[in-house]
SEKOL-341783 format. One line per 8 residues: their letters; for each residue x, y, z of C-alpha. Coordinates in pm, 1 decimal. Example, Ala and Ser with C-alpha at 12.3 -4.5 7.8 and 13.67 -1.06 7.14 Angstrom:
// residues 2
AS	1230.0/-450.0/780.0; 1367.0/-106.0/714.0;
***
This chain:
// residues 48
XXXXXXXX	-1956.9/-3939.6/4655.5; -1669.2/-4026.3/4885.9; -1920.9/-4173.5/5130.6; -2051.7/-4388.6/4847.1; -1696.7/-4520.8/4793.3; -1639.6/-4344.5/4462.4; -1259.0/-4331.9/4423.8; -1116.0/-4000.8/4541.4;
XXXXXXXX	-935.0/-3949.5/4210.0; -1266.3/-3966.8/4023.0; -1431.1/-3720.7/4263.3; -1132.8/-3487.7/4239.5; -1144.0/-3483.8/3860.0; -1522.1/-3434.5/3853.2; -1490.5/-3132.4/4084.2; -1199.0/-2989.7/3885.3;
XXXXXXXX	-953.9/-2998.0/4174.5; -583.8/-2976.3/4094.6; -511.1/-3273.4/4321.0; -681.6/-3538.5/4528.1; -526.6/-3379.4/4836.9; -755.9/-3079.0/4796.9; -1061.1/-3301.4/4764.6; -970.3/-3497.8/5075.4;
XXXXXXXX	-887.7/-3188.4/5278.6; -1222.7/-3027.8/5199.8; -1466.0/-3318.2/5181.5; -1329.9/-3624.2/5359.7; -1490.9/-3694.1/5694.3; -1515.7/-4011.1/5897.9; -1886.6/-4088.2/5922.0; -2021.9/-4241.9/6244.0;
XXXXXXXX	-1947.8/-4611.7/6254.2; -1678.1/-4608.8/5986.6; -1389.9/-4621.0/6235.4; -1547.9/-4918.7/6410.4; -1599.7/-5098.7/6079.0; -1237.8/-5035.8/5982.7; -1119.2/-5166.7/6319.7; -1329.4/-5480.2/6284.0;
XXXXXXXX	-1193.2/-5539.9/5933.0; -836.0/-5496.6/6056.0; -897.1/-5734.1/6347.3; -1041.3/-5994.0/6112.1; -735.6/-5968.8/5887.9; -485.2/-5986.1/6172.1; -660.4/-6237.5/6393.1; -838.8/-6443.6/6131.0;
***
């Protein structure tokens, strides 16, 4: 669900976790290509 951009708070509540920190610690991974996409988005914002 996190990979599908469902908000972490929603995922956390659906899984019954006490906090979003637990959800992120267990399930959050950076899929291939995501870091590059984030870098490109940041560059576009900063450099126009």
